[in-house]
C-alpha positions in Angstrom: -145.8 -32.6 -2.2 -146.9 -29.2 -1.1 -147.8 -26.3 -3.3 -145.7 -23.7 -1.5 -144.5 -20.3 -2.6 -140.8 -20.2 -3.2 -138.8 -17.4 -1.4 -141.8 -15.3 -0.1 -139.9 -12.2 0.8 -138.0 -12.1 -2.5 -141.3 -12.5 -4.3 -142.8 -9.7 -2.2 -139.9 -7.4 -3.2 -140.5 -8.1 -6.9 -144.3 -7.5 -6.6 -143.8 -4.2 -4.8 -141.4 -3.0 -7.5 -143.2 -4.3 -10.6 -146.9 -4.3 -9.9 -149.7 -2.0 -8.6 -151.0 -4.6 -6.1 -151.9 -3.4 -2.6 -149.9 -4.2 0.4 -152.7 -6.4 1.7 -152.8 -8.4 -1.5 -149.0 -8.9 -1.6 -149.0 -9.8 2.2 -151.7 -12.4 1.7 -150.0 -14.0 -1.2 -146.5 -14.1 0.3 -147.6 -14.9 3.9 -146.3 -11.7 5.3 -147.8 -8.9 7.4 -149.0 -5.8 5.5 -146.7 -3.6 7.6 -143.7 -5.7 6.6 -144.7 -5.2 2.9 -145.0 -1.5 3.6 -141.5 -1.5 5.1 -140.2 -3.2 1.9 -141.9 -0.5 -0.2 -140.3 2.2 2.0 -136.9 0.6 1.7 -136.7 -0.1 5.5 -136.7 -3.9 5.0 -135.2 -6.5 2.7 -132.7 -4.1 1.3 -130.2 -6.8 0.4 -132.8 -9.2 -1.1 -133.1 -9.4 -4.8 -136.6 -9.7 -6.1 -137.7 -13.0 -7.6 -140.2 -13.0 -10.5 -143.0 -15.4 -9.7 -144.0 -15.4 -13.4 -140.7 -16.9 -14.3 -141.1 -19.6 -11.7 -144.6 -20.4 -12.9 -146.2 -19.4 -9.6 -148.2 -16.5 -11.0 -149.5 -15.5 -14.4 -149.7 -12.1 -15.9 -153.5 -12.4 -16.2 -153.8 -13.2 -12.5 -151.7 -10.1 -11.6 -153.8 -7.9 -13.9 -157.0 -9.2 -12.5 -155.9 -8.5 -8.9 -154.6 -5.0 -9.9 -158.1 -4.0 -11.1 -159.8 -5.1 -7.9 -158.0 -4.6 -4.6 -160.5 -7.0 -2.9 -159.3 -9.9 -5.2 -156.8 -12.3 -3.8 -153.9 -13.7 -5.8 -154.1 -17.4 -6.5 -151.0 -19.5 -6.6 -150.5 -21.3 -9.9 -149.1 -24.9 -10.1 -145.4 -24.2 -9.7 -142.7 -25.6 -11.9 -140.8 -26.6 -8.8 -142.5 -28.5 -6.0 -141.3 -28.1 -2.4 -141.5 -31.4 -0.5 -143.5 -31.3 2.7 -141.5 -31.1 5.9 -141.4 -34.3 7.7 -142.3 -34.4 11.3 -139.5 -35.3 13.7 -140.1 -38.6 15.4 -138.1 -41.4 17.0 -135.0 -42.4 15.1 -135.8 -45.4 12.9 -133.5 -48.4 13.4 -133.6 -51.3 10.9 -134.9 -54.6 12.2 -131.6 -56.3 11.6 -129.8 -53.9 14.0 -132.4 -53.5 16.7 -130.9 -56.4 18.7 -127.6 -54.5 18.9 -129.1 -51.4 20.5 -128.7 -52.7 24.1 -125.0 -53.4 23.5 -124.6 -49.9 22.0 -126.4 -48.3 25.0 -124.1 -50.2 27.4 -121.0 -48.9 25.5 -122.3 -45.3 25.7 -123.1 -45.6 29.4 -119.7 -46.9 30.2 -117.5 -44.8 27.9 -119.5 -41.5 27.9 -121.2 -41.2 31.3 -121.6 -37.5 30.6 -124.3 -38.2 28.0 -127.9 -37.7 29.1 -130.6 -40.2 28.4 -132.1 -38.0 25.8 -128.8 -37.8 23.9 -128.4 -41.6 23.9 -132.0 -41.9 22.8 -131.3 -39.7 19.8 -128.1 -41.5 18.9 -129.4 -45.1 18.8 -133.2 -44.6 18.7 -134.2 -46.1 22.0 -136.4 -45.2 24.9 -135.4 -43.7 28.3 -136.8 -46.7 30.2 -134.5 -49.1 28.3 -131.5 -46.8 29.0 -132.4 -46.7 32.7 -132.8 -50.5 32.8 -129.3 -50.9 31.3 -127.8 -48.3 33.7 -129.2 -50.1 36.7 -128.5 -53.6 35.3 -132.2 -54.5 35.4 -132.4 -55.3 31.7 -133.8 -58.8 31.0 -130.6 -59.6 29.0 -128.1 -57.8 31.2 -126.0 -61.0 31.7 -125.4 -61.4 28.0 -124.8 -57.7 27.0 -121.5 -56.7 25.7 -120.5 -53.0 25.1 -120.2 -52.3 21.4 -119.4 -49.0 19.7 -122.7 -47.7 18.0 -120.7 -46.3 15.2 -119.2 -49.7 14.4 -122.7 -51.2 14.6 -124.0 -48.6 12.2 -126.5 -47.2 14.6 -125.0 -43.7 14.7 -122.5 -41.7 12.8 -119.2 -40.6 14.2 -120.2 -37.0 13.6 -123.4 -37.3 15.6 -121.6 -39.0 18.4 -118.9 -36.4 18.6 -121.5 -33.6 18.5 -123.4 -35.1 21.4 -120.3 -35.7 23.5 -119.1 -32.1 22.9 -122.5 -30.8 23.8 -122.6 -32.8 27.0 -119.1 -31.7 27.9 -119.9 -28.0 27.8 -120.0 -26.3 31.1 -118.5 -29.2 33.0 -115.6 -28.5 35.3 -112.3 -29.9 34.2 -111.0 -32.7 36.3 -108.3 -31.7 38.8 -104.9 -33.3 38.2 -104.2 -36.4 40.3 -100.8 -37.4 41.6 -97.5 -35.5 41.8 -97.7 -32.1 40.3 -95.3 -29.2 40.1 -95.4 -26.7 42.9 -96.2 -23.1 42.2 -93.2 -20.8 41.6 -94.0 -18.8 44.7 -93.5 -21.9 46.9 -90.4 -23.1 45.2 -88.7 -19.8 45.7 -89.3 -20.1 49.4 -87.9 -23.6 49.6 -84.6 -22.9 47.8 -82.0 -21.8 50.3 -80.5 -18.4 49.8 -77.0 -18.4 48.3 -74.2 -17.7 50.7 -72.7 -14.3 50.4 -69.1 -14.4 49.2 -66.6 -13.5 51.9 -65.1 -10.1 51.3 -61.4 -10.5 50.7 -60.9 -6.8 51.7 -62.6 -7.2 55.1 -60.8 -5.5 57.9 -58.4 -7.7 59.9 -58.3 -7.8 63.7 -55.2 -5.6 64.5 -54.7 -7.1 68.0 -54.6 -10.6 66.6 -52.0 -9.6 64.0 -49.7 -8.0 66.6 -50.1 -10.9 68.9 -48.8 -13.3 66.3 -45.9 -11.0 65.4 -44.9 -10.8 69.1 -44.9 -14.6 69.4 -42.7 -15.0 66.4 -40.2 -12.4 67.7 -40.0 -14.2 71.1 -39.2 -17.5 69.4 
């Protein structure tokens, strides 16, 4: 466990408003720059942050504040807090239980086949393996390639469905969508050209050939 100041900026706001400590003393105690503390005092920074009393949290005592107020060269000492902040763990390779390590090659093969868009680093994060192992399985150079069977890493318990979906979505960003294969509909501009134009209706009131009419009448009279 690490003895760490809780909410440094909120503590700085309270110290600025409620004590006569110098900017340097507050900055040293809260891990801030003196100019940032001055900006808090001038109202230019941390306007929406509510001050937190370090005395209430047990991180400072009134005697400690009074001692530092009398001597600007004194530094505030952090008391043993009531709440302890756990130390941040360093990120390392994903731990896989011994009982499931033998299933990792099968999970890698499943990911390589079903999600070729995934990069080696993403597969490594999902199942906790090395890039060399992934490369061997991709190129079928793994010592047990003949016996490997693709198996879903989520089913095997090597990765969660949320992590898998997140990595797949991340790998799919920026990739061009596949062009449709097979018969597709033609654009409207082309279909309009292919459709024959409708025939114009004959005008019933079109002018008749006068010579032809008289010729028929003459033939009827002669008969």
